[in-house]
N, C-alpha and C positions, 0 to 999 in steps of 0.2 A: 909633818905629820904624818902619819901609817897609812898607806894606803890600801881601799877593802883588796884590790886582788893583792897585798900579801900578809893579811889577816885570813884570807880563804888560804893563801898556801899553806901557811905555817898549823891552820886547825884541822887539814886535808891530810899532814904530816904528821900532828900528834892524835887523830883518831885510828890511819897509817898502826900505828904503834901503843896501842891504849885498847884494854878490856870494856869490849860498849856494853856489859852486862854489868857492870860498876859504873861503866864512868857516864858522866852526868854533865847537862849545859852549865851546869853552875862554873863543874872542875875545869872543863874548858874555856869559861868565860876569863874564869883563875887564873891558870895557865897563859896564856892570851896578855893578861895586862901583865905577867910576871914578864913575858921575854918581849914586850914591846915597850915596859916600863908606862903605859897606861888606864884611865879608867874607862873601864866598857860597862856600864854600869848601863849607860841609855840604849846601849847595844846589841840588850840581849834578843830584841826581838829578831835581831838580825843572826846572831849566832843562831840560834833556835833551828833558821830559815837554811844556811845553809849545814845544819848539822841533817838536814834531815834530805837536801840534795845528794851528800854524802853518803846515805844510810841507802835512798833509793837507784844513787849509782852504783855500789857495791852489788844489788839486789841483783841490776842490770847484767850489770859483768859476770858475775855466776850463772845467770842462767845463758846467757851466749856460751861461756866455756865450755858449758854442761853439751849446749845445743853440739857445741864445736867436735867436745871430745865423740859424743851420742852418731856425729856424722862420718867422721874418720874410723870408727868402731865398724860403721855399716862398711864402708869401701874398704877396709881391711879387710870383713867377714865376706865381702863380695869377689876378692881379687884373690882370696885362699879356697872358696870355691871354684871356681876359676881352673884357679892352678891345679887342683884335686880332677876333677873333670879330664882335665888334658895330661896331666901327668901319670907314670907307670907308679906301679903294685910300690916298686924298693922303694919309693919319693916317699909313699907315703906311709913303708913301716922306717923312714929312717921317721921322721915327722913323728910319730908314735912313740918315737925309740928316743927321742929326744925332750917329747911332753914328759916319756915317765920317765927319765934321769929326773929331768925337772923339777917336779912331786916330789920325788925321794929325795933327792936334795934337802927340800923345804920342808921335809918331813925331820932328817937328819939336823937342820938347822933351830926348831921347833922342842928338840930335843935336847937340844945343847945350848938352849937358850939364857940358861940360867948364870951356867961362867960367862959366857960371852959378856953377856954383862955386869960380869964384877971387871972383867977387865977392860971394858970402856971405864969404868971411872962412873957411871951416872949416868943424871941427865935426861935427854927427854927419852934414850934409850937402853934407858937403865929396868931392868927386872925389878915388876910389881908381882905380891901378890893377888890373884882376886875373890871377888867374895864371892860365897856360894851359888850365890846369882849368875853372875856371870862367867861364873865357872861352867856352869851349867848349861846356858847359852853356845859359850865356847866352848864346851870340850876340853879345857886347860887349867890346870891350879894354878901357874903365871905365865905372866907373859909384858914386851914392854909397853908401855903406856900408847906408842907411836902407832906397835903394833894393833892393838887391841883393838882404838880410830877405826884402823884401814881394816878390820877384819868383822866390825860393825857395820860401815858401808859397802863391805864384800854379799852381809843376810840379805841388809833393805833393798839393796841392790836386785841379787836373785829370787826373794819373795814380795818386789815389786810394793812396797809399804811407802811412798813418798806419793805424797795428795795428790792429783793429776793436775789439779786446780793452784796450789803452792807449792811446788816444790823442795820448796823450805824445811814444808812442813811432813813431821813421820809420823803415820798411822801406825798404833802400836797393833801388832799382833799376841796372841796368846802369854811369847815368850818375851816378847818387851815389855808391855803391861806387868808381867812379874815382876821383872827386870827396874823399872821408873812408877810401876802403879799408875798413870796418865793414861788415859783416852789415847792421845797422840802426842807430840813434845817436836818444840820449834830445835828446829838441825843446832844453834844456836845453842842452846836448851840443854840441848841432849849431853857437847861437849863439862859442858857443866855435872849432869847428875851423873856422867859416870866417875866423878871425881871421884864418890865416896865408895867406888865399888874395885877402883884402885890402889892397894894399899902395897905400905913399907911390907919386906917379904919377914922380919921382925915380929910385923904390927900385933900385940897385945888384941887388939880388934878384929883378927883376921882369927886365932886363934875362939878367941868368944862365938863369931857367927858361923866357924866349922861346930863347933863343939850343938847349941842350936840351930845347926841347921835345920829344918823343917821339909816334914815330910809334905807328901801329898794332900794330905787332908788337913791338912796341916795350916794350910799356906794361910787362909784370913787370921789366925788366931795373930801367928808373925807378924805381919802387916801392919797389923794391930797394938803389937810391941813397936814397931820400926817407925811408927807413925809420934809413940810417946817419948821413942828414945830423944828425940831431935831438941824437944819444951825439957827434959834433965836436962840433960847438955847449956844448954842456956843458963838456966837456971846456975849452973855451976860455974859460968864461963861469960857475966856481962857484956866483955868484949866484946867477942864473937857477936852475941845476937846482938850489940849494936850495926856491925857489919854487915851481919844478913839481912836488917831491917836495909843500911844505907843500899844494897845489891841494887832490892826491891826498888830503885826510885832509877834503874838506870833507862837506858832508849829501848831496852830493850824488853821493861818491864810493861805489861799488861794495864792499858789503860779502858776507861769507864766507858764508851759509844753514847751516842743520841740515839734515842728513838727514831729520829729521820737515817741516821748513817746503818744502824740495822737493818731499817727494812730496804736504805739503799744495794746491800753487800749479799741483803737473800741466805745468810746462813742462819741466820738466828745467837751469835754471838752477838755476844753483849761487851766481849773486854778483849780486843788486841794491843799485839805489838802495836804504837807509831809506823816504824818499816812494814810492820806486814801492810794498814791499809794502804799506807801508799805506795806499795807495790800492789795493790786489786785494784786500784783506782788505776793506778797506769795500765794495766793486763786490760781493762774493763776501754779503757779509753784506744787500746789497741787495737782490742775483739771488734770492735764494734766501728772502726777507722772516723774515729772522730779528732782526726790533725786535721788541722786547715792546709789541703794540700800545697797550696801556696807558701808557706808559712808553718811550718810542722812544731813548730812552738805554741804556735796557738791551738786552742780544743775549743770546736762548735757543741755547744752543751745539747745532748739530745734531750728528754721530755723528763728522765728518771735524773740526770744532773741536775738540769734548770730547778725539779722540784728539789732537791738537796740542796744545790747553791745559791738559789733564786740567781742565775746570770745567763744571761746569752750566749758570751765564750769567756773565756780567760786564758792567759798565761801561761804556759806551763807551770813554770817559776814559781806561781804564783797558788799552787795547787796546796801548799800547805798551808802557806796562809788560810786559805777557804777551807782548809780542814781541821785547823784551829778550835772551832766554833763548839767544833761534834766531839772534841775529847772532852770530857768530864771530869772537875776536882772530885775527886772522893772522898 
C-alpha cells in the first residue's frame, strides 16, 4: 500500500519540474498512477489539496526570498554608504573606475553577443532576434532569452511596477502595455507572453514584423491586426489550437469567482487564478493576525471570514477546501 507521504513527495517533485501553465490535476494524477501502479480516481480531492498547498508554499518561499534579498541589498547599501563617508577620495575614485570598467565590459559583451551565442551552440544562452516591440523596449535587436528575462526584471524594478499588494502581479506602464496588450500581467504569464517576442535569428516572422513595424500613430491599427493573426494561425494548425485550449486549463488559468469571494477580496476582480486567491487569503489572515497564537495552523475567523466561510475557526490546511465552493465552473 502506498503511503500518503510517498504520494505527496512524488507530487511535489513532479510539480517542481513541470510547466504550471500546462499542467493540470488530471495530469498529476495520471503521473502518480503511472509511477505507483495504482488507481487514484477516488483521491482526486486529496491531489487537488496537495497541489494547492504546493502553490501556496511556492508563493511564500518566493516572497521570503524577495524580502531576504531586499534586506541584503539594504544592508549592502548601508555598508557602502558608511565606507564612502569614512574613505578618502582615492578609494572613491577607484570604486568609480571599477564601476565604469564594468559597464564598458557589459556594453562590449552586448555588442559581441551574436558571435558568443554561436560559439556556445544554443540552449537558453542562444542569441535570438527580438520583435520590434521588444526591441523598442530593450534598445537592442538581438539578445539571449535569459538576458531578456533579466533585463525585463531590471526594468520592472526600476519603474516600481510590481503590485504592492501582490508582488507576483506586474502593473503594465505604457511600454509594457504596448508589448503585452494588457493592463497587468502575472509574473508566471509574463515569461510565456515574452516567447512570441523572442524569435530565431533567421525567422521569416521577424522579417515580416520588421517590414510592418508600426509608427506611433498606427499602433492601434496594428494591435487589431495582431489580435487577428492568432485566429488565422489556429485555423491553419488545429493541433496547436487544441494545445492552446489545453494550456488555458492549467493551474495558472483564471477561474470565475463567486460574488461572496469577489466581495471579500474587494478588488472588483471576478476572475483570478486559484494560486493568487490562496495567496491573497493568507495575506489577509496574516495582516489581520487571525492565526491562533497557541497553534499557528488554526485560523480564528473575523466577521468577513465568518461571512465567507460560515465557520468560527478552521485549520490552515482546509482553506483550499473552503475556497473550492467559491470557484465557479464557467
